[in-house]
N, C-alpha and C positions, 0 to 999 in steps of 0.2 A: 825637371818637367821631362815626362816622357816625350818620347818625337816617335812617331809612327811610320815604319819603312815599309817601302816597298815588298816584294817577294818578285824576284825572277830569280828563275832557277834551282828551287827549291833553298832561296837560303834570303834574307834581309839584307835590301840595301838602302841606303840612306842617301838624299840628297841635300845641298847646302840650303835650298829654298824650302820655307815649310810655310803653312800656315796654323792658325790657333783653331782646337775644336773646345767649343763649348760642353757643358750639361745645360742644358737648357730650364730644367728644373732650380739652377740656382744662379743661371746668368754668368758663373764663374768657367774662365778657361781652364781645361781639366790638362790638355794636353797638343802635341804638336804633331801635324802631321807632314812629311815628306812631300813635294809639290816637285811632280818628273814634267821630263821636257823631251823634244826631242832623240837626244841622246839617251833618256832611259828606256820610253819604247823603243828606239834602236837595239837596245841589248834584252830587253823581253821578247821580241820579236826573234831575235838570232837565237837564243835560248828555246822558244818555241818550235824553231824552224829545223834546228837540229834534232828535238825531241819527236817531232813528225815524220823523221825519216825512221826511227823503230816503232814508234805508237801506230803509226797509221798500219801498218803490218803486223800487229799484235791482234791475237784473237779476236774473235766472239768472247769465248771465254772468260780470258784475260779480263776486257773489257770488263763484262758483268760482274765478273770477281770484285775489282775495285770497287765498280757500283756499288753491289750489297755492303759492303767493309762498309763506306761511304753513308750508306744510308743508317748503316747502326749505329754511325758513330753522331751522326744528327740527332737520331734519337738518346744517346746518350747524353750529349751535353745540348739538350735541348734549353735548359732551365739556365745553362750558362751562359751561351750565347744570345737568349731570350732579355739577359740583364746586361750584357755588351753592348747589344741594338739600345735598350731601354735609355741607360746611363747619355747617349752622344744623340739618340734622336729624341726623346721626350714620352713616346709613346709607353703605353702600361706594359709591364712585365707580360700580362697573360697576353696583352694584344700580341707583342711581340713573338711570345712563344706562338702563339698562333701563324704568324708569318713563316715562322721556318716551320710548321707543320705542311702548312702548304706548297712550300716552296720543295719540300721531301717527298711532295707526292709524283713531281718531276724524274727525281731519281726516282724512285718506285716504277715510274713508266719506262723510264730506261734501262732498267733491269730484265723487263723483258726482250734485250733490245735481239737476242736472237729467231723472233717471230718479229718483230718490226721489221728486221730488213731482210726478208727473205723477198727474193727474186719471184720470177715466173716463170716457167718453160712451157716452149710450145712444141708437141713434137710433129715431123715429116710436114710441116709447110709447105714446100716442093719435095718432089723425089730425092731423099736421101738429105734433107737439107731441114735442121733446127733453129730456135731461134729461142734465148733465153737473156734475161736484165737482170744487172744488180747495181746496188749504189755504190757510190765511193767517197771517202772526205774530201774536202776543199783543201786543205792544209791550216795553216795559223790563220784563225779567225779570234776579232773580240767582241768586247761587249762594251756600252757606255752606260751607262744606269744611276737611276735617280738616288734620293735621300730617302723616299719616305719606303721604300723596304729594301733596307739596305743587304735583307738576306734575301728575302725570295723573288727579287726580278732576277738577281745575276744567276737565280738557282732555277729559273725560267730558259738560261740560256746555256750555262756551261755545263749543265749536266747532257744536255742533248748531243753539243757541238764535241764533246771528248768521250761521248759512247758511241759516239759513231764515226772517232780513229783521227777526230780536229786534235788541236793544240790552241792553247786560249791564252787571249790577252784582255783578263778586266780590266776599267777603267771606275773605281766607283767612287762616289758624289763623295766631294773632301768634307765635308759637315759631318759625317758617321764612318768613318773607312775603316776602323777596328771590326766590322763582322767579316770585310772581306781578307782580311791577314787569319781570321781564327778558321776560317774556312777552308785557306790552302791549307793549314797547320791538319785539320780535318781528313783534306785528300791525300796529305804525305803519310800521315800515320795508316790509310786506308791501301797505300801499297802503290798511290801513282806514280810516275817516275818523274825525275825534277824537270822541269821545264814544259811539263805538258798543261799546268796551270801557274797563268803568271799574273800577276798584281802592281798596276804602274797608276801609283795618286796624283791629286794635281787636277789643273784649270783646263781653262781654254789652250795653252800649247799642247798639252798632252791627248786632249780631243782630237786639233787639226794634226798632229802627229801621228797619228791613230790614222785618220779619213786622207791622208795624203800616202802613206806608207807602201812602200811597193810590196811588200813581203807578206800585206794582209790581205788577204782576198776577200773579206767580207766581214762586217758590222752591223751588229746588234744596238739597238738605240729606244730604249722608253724615256721620256720627260716631256718638258713640254711643246706645242706645234711647231711654234718658232725655230727652235731649237730643231724641232725634229727634222723640219723640211731643208732646216743648213745642213743638218748629216746625212739626208739620203741626198741633197745637192752635190755636197762635195765629193761623199765616195761613191755616186754612181759616176760623177765626172772623173773620178781616180782608176775606175773599173772594178769597183768593186759590188759585191751583194750588198745590200741594207734591206734590213727590218727597223721601221721608225717608226715608232709608236706615238703621238704625241698627246693632246691634254685635253679636257673635256670637260661636257657641263650634263650632269646626268640628272632627268627627271625621276620623280613616283608618280602616277597620275591615279588618284582614289578615287571610286564610284560609289553613289551613294547605298549601294549592297552591299560593299565594304564591311566586314568586320576594323570597326574602325580604333577600339584597343588595339589587336591585332595591327592592324597596318601601322599606326603609331608609336607602337614598341619597335617595329621592325625599320622605320624611316627616320625613327630617332636615334637608334644604333648604326643608320647608314649614314646617316648625318654629320653627325657628333663622333664616332671612333674613331681615334687616332686625330683626336682633333682635325678632324677633314681633310687631311693630309692621305686624301689616298686619290688616285684617277677615277676609281669607280665610286668615291663617295656620294651619296644624295644630296645634291644640293637646292635642286628646285623640286618641292611637292606639288603637285598639281590637282585640286581641290574640284571637282567635277559639280556644279549644282548643287541639289540640297547638302551634300557631305561637308561643304569649306566650314560654314561656322565652328560644325560638329569637329570638324576634325584640326582646327586651327587652336580650342579647347581644350583636348584630350593633348595637341603638341606643347602648347604652353607650360605646363601640367609635368609632362613628360621631359622638358628641357631642364624645368627649375629642380629638378630632383635629381638631376647627373652629378655627381662628387669629383670636380675637380681636385688636382694635386699630384705629385710628386709620381711618376712611371711607377716605381720601386714602393710605394705607399699602400699599405694595404686596403680592401675597397675604393681605391680610387676606380674612377669611370674612364674620367680624359687628363691629360697630359696636360704640357703646356707645347705651342709651336714650337719649330726647330732653331729659331734666331730671333733676334730682335729687330730685322728687318720685316721678316714675315708677320709677326706682334703687328706691327705697324701698318702696314698694308692692311691686315684682315680688319684692325679697329676703325682704320679711315673708310673701311668700304663701307661699313655699318652704318657712318654719318653720313657720307653722300648717298645715301638707300634713302634714309629722313629726308635729307634734302631734296633729293630727287622724287618725294610724294609715297615714298613706302611707310607702313605704318609699323613701327618695331615694339615687338609685342613684348619681346624676352632680351633685353642688353646687356652683352657679356660685356661690354667693357671695362676696360680698370680695378680687373679683378687681381686683390691681392692674396697671397697667400701663406700664412704665418708661417716664419721660419724661412721663407722662400721667397724675401719679397724681391728681388730680381731677378727671379724667374720669369721666361716669356709666357705668362700664362693670361688669356683671357677665357671666359665665358661662353657658354652656347649663346648664341644669339640666333630668334628667331624672327622675320619678317614677314610682314604679312601686305596683301594689294601690291605686289608686284608687278611690274606689267615688264614686254619682253623690250620698250627701248629703255629700261633702267641700264645703268651698271651693272650692280647687283643681279642681276639675268645675262647679261653679256658676256663679265668676267667669268673665269675660271678665278677663285677666291683662293683655295685651294687653304680652307680654315674652316671652324666649326659654324659655319653661316648657315642656316637654310632658310629659303625663299621662297613663298608662297606663291603661286599663280592661279587665279579662279577663273573655271572655262562652265559653258553652261553644256557641254557635251563633251563626248569621250571624240566624236570625230574632230572636233576642235581643238582638244588636246593633243593629237595625233598631227593636227596640222602643225600646231606651235612648236611640237616635238621636230619635227620634219625640218619646221623650218630655218631650226638653229644650226650652227654650221660643224656643230661637235656630232658626233656619233658613236660613241662608246658605249655606255650602257644604257638601260630601260628598263621599269618595273611597272607594272599595273597591280593594282588591289581591287580583288576583284570575286564575287562568288557567281558571277555569268561566268561558262564558258564560252558561248557565244560575242562577248563581248572580248573576253579573252583572245578568240580565235584571230577576230576583226584585228584587234589591237594586232599581235604579231605578225601578221602577215601583210599588214598596210604601212607597219611604223620601219622607218629607214634609221636603223638602228643597228649594228652588228652584234651586241648581249643582249637579251631578254631574259628579264624574269617574270613571271608571272607566281606573284604571291613573294616572291623572293626580292630583296630588294638590291643584293648588291651581285648580282648573275655574273659572278667569275666563274668560268667553266674548269671539270675535271682536268687532270694535265692530260690527262687522251683524249682531250678536246685541245683546242687551239682558241687560245685569247687573241681580240683584235677588232676594233671598231670600223668603222667607215667614215665616211668626209673627212673632215682633219683632224679625228682622231687617228687616222691611219695614212700614214705619208708615204705610198706606193701600195704594194699589195701582199705583203709577207707576213701574217702573223707569227707568233711565237707559240711554243710548246709543242704537245702535241703532234698529229701529221706533219703539218705545215713546216712544225720548227725540223723535223726528221729532212722534208724537202731543203730544207732553206742551209743546211750545215753537207747535204751532202747532191752530189750531181750522177745522173743515169749513166750507164751504160748498156747500150742492146748489142747483142754478140748473135751473128749469123754464120750456123757451123755446117762442113760438109764432111763428111769421115768417107770418101772413096774407095770400093775394095783395091789391093794394088793391082789386080789387074783387070779395072774397071778403066776404061777409057770413055770420058764425054768430052765432047765437043763443045768449044766456050762460042756463045752466041754475038754478032755485033749491035743486035737488036737491044731495047731496054727491057732487064732482066723481068720478067716475070715466074708467079709461082706456079705457071703449068708443069 
């Protein structure tokens, strides 16, 4: 049985404690992963601290050269990395490759570091006085990332941190840990010095060690809202900057004037892609007025057409859930929805795949007549369950969404520019799609929701990511002539 090690200071490191890593398509244990503790975190921080001394003083050219090389290696190994992700997460290889591509876009963003980090200069703000500013790295920073995107979400963090001169400690999910180690090897091949990027696997002990370690300046987190609140509270209490992105309950609103085939196609993909294990998954379809019955009919047809199977099988649209516990939770939620009064239009429970009978498979489930007081509406199910809520008007749909505690993403399907503008101005959500079901912004914008989907005020990547991993300095200078004598005033200085 293979044991997946930590990656500390450019070398693999094993721990005595381990946990199983499963293949979700077979239900079988396929490896063991080392579980780190405070000692492993301390070793990683020590390596990162030492590496920071030289990496923070490296030139912009040196850092961008590493990022260009790293970007090319991600291109060359996209298929291999996609298969590693699929084998541990369960998502299809195509979906996993897409994840790598979206993560790579952040690397491409920081390849333009020379322009991104340009400061400003103000000449002659006072007689003989100039002012300029620039940004410097924080030091050792860390990322704690979820199972659902084992490559993309870390790639939202560490390229930005490393390119701006920081060193990094990553604590990925122990459910699918191999992608992090593969990325570490690609960094090594790209010329990144040892200790700049480190990986410590593990559970809560490793997380708590990161949150309290005095040598870590900032922590980035993506996961559920309760854990995001825990990370934010404990990290800030320890004096760290904290990015903490939480859960979601994303609505897609469909107006009667929308192209229902187009809308249903995209909502189906947004709801059931990656088995619904996405923080930006469409979990609620809000059917407005006359759109409802027609939309349900099309969504039912498309849900029944989805091919479920192993992620590496050709033609598979949706793979298994990541664990048996996740499977049981999702299927129990469908049963609870029925008990609470929802109509189960498509029931994905009890699905068995030939040759993979022990895999963690469930089919797409489609629920109708869901109301805001039902568990299927209130809870983040993180599985292939799409709930349909009916409203009479667009304004009623907006009020429904604004009352929800989450504020990650939302979408509107319509042919009306007026409705789209009213929606995007009045909705209290951080990321909005108009005829786009999963509005994840490009890397040169920042990703982050509102309300309980973002704890604190620090989104990831893009301009906000640059600001998070750096701090500004403003320098005021005067260079008097050797023979010039300037009297110093005792009054408060002004620019006169």
